[in-house]
Wavefront OBJ file of the C-alpha trace (Angstrom):
o trace
v -86.045 -47.100 -36.636
v -83.948 -49.639 -38.587
v -81.586 -46.858 -39.692
v -80.965 -45.723 -36.091
v -80.366 -49.322 -35.073
v -77.726 -49.802 -37.818
v -75.946 -46.558 -36.842
v -75.738 -47.593 -33.217
v -74.259 -50.952 -34.180
v -71.658 -49.342 -36.498
v -70.360 -46.931 -33.828
v -69.403 -49.890 -31.640
v -67.098 -51.498 -34.246
v -63.248 -51.268 -33.725
v -60.946 -50.047 -36.606
v -58.862 -52.684 -38.435
v -55.909 -52.510 -40.880
v -56.578 -52.940 -44.518
v -54.654 -56.024 -45.604
v -54.494 -54.648 -49.136
v -52.305 -51.589 -48.139
v -48.591 -51.741 -49.116
v -45.925 -52.191 -46.382
v -43.768 -49.155 -45.345
v -40.185 -49.304 -46.703
v -37.249 -47.400 -45.032
v -33.870 -46.717 -46.638
v -30.674 -45.392 -45.005
v -28.821 -42.550 -46.755
v -25.222 -41.875 -45.585
v -23.745 -38.355 -45.914
v -19.975 -38.505 -46.295
v -17.694 -35.607 -45.302
v -14.658 -34.822 -47.369
v -11.225 -34.796 -45.793
v -11.879 -37.711 -43.481
v -10.101 -41.040 -43.167
v -10.827 -44.324 -44.925
v -13.321 -45.134 -42.203
v -15.243 -41.983 -43.119
v -14.760 -40.698 -39.564
v -13.038 -37.298 -39.163
v -10.317 -37.480 -36.543
v -9.044 -33.917 -36.129
v -5.879 -32.896 -34.271
v -6.544 -29.300 -33.245
v -3.998 -27.519 -31.058
v -4.034 -23.923 -29.791
v -1.067 -21.863 -28.601
v -0.834 -18.244 -27.451
v 1.488 -15.316 -26.847
v 0.793 -11.993 -25.160
v 2.215 -8.835 -26.659
v 1.616 -5.449 -28.203
v 0.485 -4.900 -31.759
v 1.010 -1.691 -33.701
v -1.734 -0.873 -36.171
v 0.386 1.415 -38.337
v 3.158 -1.129 -39.012
v 1.085 -4.264 -38.407
v 3.763 -5.776 -36.171
v 3.503 -7.877 -33.031
v 5.983 -7.543 -30.159
v 5.837 -10.361 -27.580
v 5.996 -9.567 -23.883
v 9.092 -10.408 -21.904
v 8.973 -13.630 -19.885
v 9.727 -13.825 -16.153
v 9.760 -17.197 -14.397
v 7.981 -18.788 -17.323
v 5.127 -16.274 -17.478
v 4.662 -13.201 -19.686
v 4.580 -9.888 -17.856
v 2.154 -7.150 -18.861
v 3.810 -3.851 -17.899
v 1.039 -1.288 -17.914
v 1.817 2.380 -18.154
v -0.306 4.504 -20.461
v -1.266 1.994 -23.182
v -4.920 1.031 -23.391
v -4.738 -2.289 -25.248
v -2.764 -5.505 -25.340
v -2.844 -8.247 -27.961
v -3.286 -11.982 -27.476
v -1.777 -13.860 -30.400
v -3.673 -17.131 -30.991
v -2.194 -19.867 -33.186
v -4.352 -22.851 -34.170
v -2.979 -25.899 -35.983
v -4.503 -29.111 -37.312
v -1.339 -31.037 -38.170
v -1.554 -34.719 -39.058
v -5.285 -34.717 -38.521
v -8.438 -34.981 -40.618
v -10.516 -31.955 -41.449
v -12.089 -30.283 -38.401
v -15.699 -29.406 -39.150
v -17.388 -26.413 -37.493
v -14.070 -25.580 -35.810
v -13.892 -22.569 -33.528
v -12.067 -21.058 -30.561
v -14.137 -19.785 -27.637
v -12.238 -17.127 -25.658
v -13.468 -16.245 -22.175
v -12.013 -13.076 -20.632
v -11.671 -12.058 -16.965
v -13.388 -8.937 -15.666
v -10.092 -7.044 -15.891
v -9.998 -7.457 -19.700
v -12.597 -6.708 -22.349
v -12.731 -7.749 -25.974
v -12.047 -4.846 -28.310
v -11.414 -6.283 -31.788
v -9.664 -9.029 -33.718
v -7.047 -8.853 -36.439
v -6.045 -11.358 -39.110
v -3.237 -10.834 -41.602
v -4.366 -11.116 -45.266
v -2.027 -14.045 -45.908
v -3.530 -16.098 -43.066
v -6.611 -18.304 -43.225
v -9.499 -16.017 -42.508
v -11.051 -16.100 -39.048
v -14.268 -14.430 -37.916
v -14.770 -13.448 -34.266
v -18.065 -12.389 -32.718
v -18.206 -11.151 -29.114
v -21.091 -11.078 -26.684
v -22.641 -7.805 -25.574
v -20.365 -7.058 -22.598
v -17.146 -8.225 -24.252
v -16.481 -11.047 -21.791
v -16.492 -13.768 -24.481
v -15.631 -14.086 -28.159
v -16.478 -16.924 -30.545
v -13.888 -17.165 -33.330
v -14.860 -19.401 -36.267
v -11.865 -21.070 -37.932
v -13.687 -22.448 -40.970
v -15.975 -25.267 -41.964
v -13.947 -27.296 -42.337
v -10.593 -26.249 -40.875
v -8.651 -28.528 -43.169
v -5.957 -30.997 -42.215
v -2.422 -29.601 -41.852
v -3.858 -26.075 -41.675
v -2.260 -23.329 -39.571
v -3.736 -19.904 -38.824
v -2.768 -16.996 -36.597
v -5.068 -14.237 -35.396
v -4.970 -11.563 -32.715
v -7.465 -10.658 -30.024
v -7.178 -6.982 -29.065
v -8.072 -6.588 -25.397
v -8.837 -3.444 -23.447
v -6.995 -3.005 -20.136
v -9.172 -0.317 -18.526
v -10.481 -2.858 -16.014
v -7.019 -3.689 -14.647
v -6.717 -2.149 -11.193
v -3.732 -1.678 -8.903
v -4.824 -4.854 -7.107
v -4.579 -6.983 -10.265
v -1.477 -9.144 -10.072
v -2.367 -11.839 -12.601
v -4.919 -12.429 -15.328
v -6.120 -15.443 -17.282
v -7.891 -15.898 -20.618
v -9.490 -19.284 -21.311
v -9.122 -20.572 -24.891
v -11.380 -23.503 -25.717
v -11.321 -25.381 -29.041
v -14.567 -26.805 -30.437
v -15.336 -29.025 -33.441
v -17.949 -31.540 -34.533
v -15.166 -33.832 -35.758
v -13.918 -36.539 -33.426
v -11.154 -35.414 -31.108
v -10.616 -36.599 -27.592
v -9.383 -34.508 -24.654
v -10.046 -31.016 -26.054
v -9.168 -29.334 -22.762
v -9.277 -25.533 -22.390
v -5.952 -23.700 -22.492
v -5.343 -21.136 -19.734
v -3.494 -18.131 -21.151
v -1.962 -16.625 -18.004
v 0.084 -13.458 -17.565
v 1.475 -11.423 -14.694
v 0.616 -7.747 -14.353
v 3.118 -5.056 -13.398
v 1.986 -1.458 -12.978
v 4.590 0.924 -14.418
v 4.446 4.221 -12.590
v 5.425 6.992 -14.960
v 6.939 9.240 -12.340
v 9.953 11.248 -13.429
v 12.293 13.104 -11.096
v 14.636 15.928 -12.014
v 16.683 18.294 -9.889
v 18.463 21.601 -10.152
v 20.424 23.878 -7.857
v 20.554 27.669 -7.818
v 23.086 29.079 -8.107
v 25.239 26.349 -9.621
v 28.360 28.043 -8.259
v 28.899 29.994 -5.039
v 31.917 31.227 -3.068
v 32.973 30.467 0.476
v 34.600 33.531 2.004
v 35.083 35.408 5.248
v 36.476 34.483 8.627
v 36.095 31.232 10.509
v 33.239 31.392 13.024
v 32.085 28.917 15.603
v 28.555 27.585 15.835
v 27.723 29.792 18.827
v 28.624 32.904 16.816
v 25.817 32.260 14.332
v 22.799 34.479 14.958
v 21.109 34.712 11.549
v 21.179 32.465 8.548
v 23.314 34.944 6.624
v 26.080 34.461 9.229
v 26.516 30.871 7.977
v 27.371 31.568 4.356
v 25.981 31.706 0.837
v 22.372 30.755 0.119
v 21.736 27.629 -1.982
v 18.370 26.418 -3.279
v 17.754 22.827 -4.384
v 14.595 22.080 -6.343
v 13.246 18.642 -7.183
v 10.472 18.370 -9.771
v 8.216 15.313 -9.884
v 6.068 14.713 -12.979
v 3.414 12.001 -13.155
v 2.558 11.036 -16.748
v 0.698 7.834 -15.921
v -2.070 6.578 -13.695
v -3.193 8.507 -10.645
v -1.648 7.350 -7.390
v -4.848 7.714 -5.383
v -5.680 3.991 -5.456
v -2.101 2.793 -5.168
v -0.439 4.521 -2.263
v 1.797 7.472 -1.518
v 4.933 8.450 -3.369
v 7.793 9.633 -1.174
v 10.728 11.814 -2.149
v 13.845 10.624 -0.312
v 16.737 13.064 -0.180
v 20.259 12.098 0.821
v 21.269 15.374 2.452
v 25.028 15.974 3.111
v 24.738 17.434 6.565
v 28.256 16.983 8.028
v 31.763 16.080 7.010
v 33.162 12.786 8.236
v 34.713 14.825 11.068
v 31.315 16.135 12.151
v 31.599 19.661 10.745
v 28.615 21.334 9.101
v 28.373 21.221 5.299
v 24.909 22.308 4.192
v 22.639 23.868 6.798
v 18.982 23.311 5.882
v 16.758 26.298 6.601
v 13.392 25.416 5.056
v 11.519 22.877 2.940
v 8.526 24.041 0.882
v 6.395 22.519 -1.848
v 3.847 23.128 -4.596
v 1.519 20.597 -6.225
v 1.033 18.443 -3.113
v -0.670 18.753 0.230
v 1.234 20.355 3.077
v 4.704 18.856 3.104
v 5.764 17.049 6.259
v 9.288 15.672 5.993
v 10.991 13.430 8.529
v 13.238 13.747 10.360
v 12.835 17.469 10.894
v 16.127 19.018 9.783
v 14.913 22.583 9.295
v 16.869 25.322 11.090
v 18.039 23.119 13.948
v 19.979 26.021 15.563
v 16.914 28.298 15.511
v 18.751 31.046 13.628
v 16.894 34.141 12.523
v 15.784 33.707 8.913
v 15.776 36.417 6.281
v 13.208 36.789 3.550
v 13.822 35.820 -0.049
v 14.435 39.361 -1.271
v 17.035 39.987 1.418
v 18.603 36.582 0.692
v 19.203 37.637 -2.925
v 20.563 41.030 -1.889
v 22.986 39.782 0.730
v 24.939 37.639 -1.716
v 28.622 37.350 -0.906
v 29.349 40.471 1.104
v 31.737 38.951 3.552
v 35.369 39.924 3.320
v 38.356 37.685 2.918
v 39.669 35.356 0.246
v 37.182 33.785 -2.184
v 37.014 30.064 -2.796
v 34.628 28.293 -5.120
v 31.929 25.806 -4.201
v 30.610 24.415 -7.461
v 28.638 21.676 -9.136
v 30.532 22.306 -12.398
v 33.521 20.056 -13.022
v 36.710 21.776 -14.196
v 40.107 20.351 -15.015
v 41.696 21.643 -11.835
v 42.273 20.245 -8.379
v 38.986 19.720 -6.629
v 37.192 17.564 -4.079
v 33.801 15.863 -4.297
v 31.816 15.414 -1.118
v 28.980 12.883 -1.303
v 27.241 10.379 0.921
v 29.629 7.756 -0.433
v 32.710 9.907 -0.049
v 33.718 12.093 2.907
v 30.235 13.306 3.830
v 27.799 12.191 6.514
v 24.264 12.302 5.186
v 20.808 12.199 6.675
v 17.928 10.672 4.700
v 15.020 13.104 4.580
v 11.707 11.524 3.583
v 8.965 13.775 2.198
v 5.591 12.071 1.485
v 3.980 13.526 -1.646
v 0.386 13.302 -0.482
v -2.166 14.417 -3.038
v 0.278 14.205 -5.957
v -1.645 14.401 -9.216
v 0.290 15.557 -12.275
v 3.396 17.349 -10.958
v 4.981 18.835 -7.869
v 8.060 20.822 -6.890
v 9.916 20.366 -3.597
v 12.264 23.214 -2.652
v 15.051 23.072 -0.053
v 16.598 26.381 1.043
v 19.962 25.986 2.693
v 23.210 27.746 3.551
v 26.753 26.733 2.755
v 28.721 26.524 6.019
v 31.624 28.819 5.086
v 33.841 28.057 8.043
v 34.088 24.352 7.250
v 35.271 24.999 3.703
v 37.731 27.733 4.700
v 39.289 25.478 7.331
v 39.347 22.152 5.447
v 39.615 23.050 1.755
v 41.600 26.300 1.390
v 44.029 24.923 -1.213
v 41.468 23.473 -3.605
v 40.248 25.291 -6.670
v 36.699 24.176 -6.017
v 34.644 21.686 -4.024
v 31.600 19.758 -5.193
v 28.873 18.751 -2.768
v 26.453 16.164 -4.129
v 22.809 15.947 -3.079
v 21.020 12.807 -4.247
v 17.260 12.205 -4.335
v 15.025 9.376 -5.472
v 11.357 8.389 -5.439
v 9.785 5.526 -3.542
v 6.159 4.388 -3.609
v 4.677 3.022 -0.409
v 2.187 0.491 -1.711
v 0.471 -2.622 -0.430
v 0.971 -4.202 -3.850
v 4.310 -5.715 -4.816
v 3.942 -5.485 -8.593
v 4.775 -1.847 -9.248
v 7.672 -0.686 -11.398
v 9.130 2.788 -10.928
v 11.364 4.268 -13.620
v 13.329 7.541 -13.935
v 13.113 7.896 -10.167
v 16.566 9.152 -9.234
v 18.517 12.376 -9.667
v 21.466 14.233 -8.169
l 1 2 3 4 5 6 7 8 9 10 11 12 13 14 15 16 17 18 19 20 21 22 23 24 25 26 27 28 29 30 31 32 33 34 35 36 37 38 39 40 41 42 43 44 45 46 47 48 49 50 51 52 53 54 55 56 57 58 59 60 61 62 63 64 65 66 67 68 69 70 71 72 73 74 75 76 77 78 79 80 81 82 83 84 85 86 87 88 89 90 91 92 93 94 95 96 97 98 99 100 101 102 103 104 105 106 107 108 109 110 111 112 113 114 115 116 117 118 119 120 121 122 123 124 125 126 127 128 129 130 131 132 133 134 135 136 137 138 139 140 141 142 143 144 145 146 147 148 149 150 151 152 153 154 155 156 157 158 159 160 161 162 163 164 165 166 167 168 169 170 171 172 173 174 175 176 177 178 179 180 181 182 183 184 185 186 187 188 189 190 191 192 193 194 195 196 197 198 199 200 201 202 203 204 205 206 207 208 209 210 211 212 213 214 215 216 217 218 219 220 221 222 223 224 225 226 227 228 229 230 231 232 233 234 235 236 237 238 239 240 241 242 243 244 245 246 247 248 249 250 251 252 253 254 255 256 257 258 259 260 261 262 263 264 265 266 267 268 269 270 271 272 273 274 275 276 277 278 279 280 281 282 283 284 285 286 287 288 289 290 291 292 293 294 295 296 297 298 299 300 301 302 303 304 305 306 307 308 309 310 311 312 313 314 315 316 317 318 319 320 321 322 323 324 325 326 327 328 329 330 331 332 333 334 335 336 337 338 339 340 341 342 343 344 345 346 347 348 349 350 351 352 353 354 355 356 357 358 359 360 361 362 363 364 365 366 367 368 369 370 371 372 373 374 375 376 377 378 379 380 381 382 383 384 385 386 387 388 389 390 391 392 393 394
């Protein structure tokens, strides 16, 4: 009973400190970083600059983009990648510890790889899973007065015809002290280069105007007009499909009359391959409703008319001649042919007749006469940042 009473009394006692225990002692240990100032505080001076361009892997060269109105212009044709040159400096600053560049990419660009020349300070870049961000470590530390250049290779597959401008955010980070480390916006304009080429040929390259002078009312069939001439214009698309951009249009400057209103080239028919059904405006086909002849008969008829022969040619010779063009002594009509459904290539064919009577009346003393037909391509697009090259022929 006494034991139980003592246990009950002990359980009610409060704990106390032992006055014989030693007091706790704390000491401060300072870790100093090398490359810092006399105050042992690292004041870095990081700065990032950029240039857009193209980088060849075989020659290891970088070609900057051209600048328009203070901004680089990315002219996209068939290339898949562009390069963003990133230059980081730490001039007149202390060492920058745990220094890095965080690059954030728009949806139109994706990270592909990074490149560093062997003579540069080595940089390591690691991207996230979808390629929208890359973390490029500059070194620990990135020492004072250091300079390094590296390249971010970016895929352009996400750039659409509606993309007019893009922006990559470059953000410097360091555990050293540096105020106002604001992100740098690396902006660039986008121009879509349409790789459409246009070439033309005429068959035959030389014909003769012969026979007697006839009035317009005397013409019953197309062979009554004169020699047959065929113009062909070939369009080749080596770049992006035009489906999302718009419709390419072939515009033909057709020498219809002389300045005096006499017929020059009488258009019989326009046909095409490689596009949907051609529908050219204005309609200039067989305006006098003359009876056509088939292709085989057209070849056989040739120059069967009697009388003196004169030459109509596209070949220049060192003899007296005359050139008839839209800019000189010819009245032209602009024929517009939308190339709907154009994929890789198309051929537009214009079958016409040389109006013999005009040449016999007006040019009997000339050795030959040249008649120029000019054509060029135009793209009807809602976007204003397309570039069309090699788009004219005659």
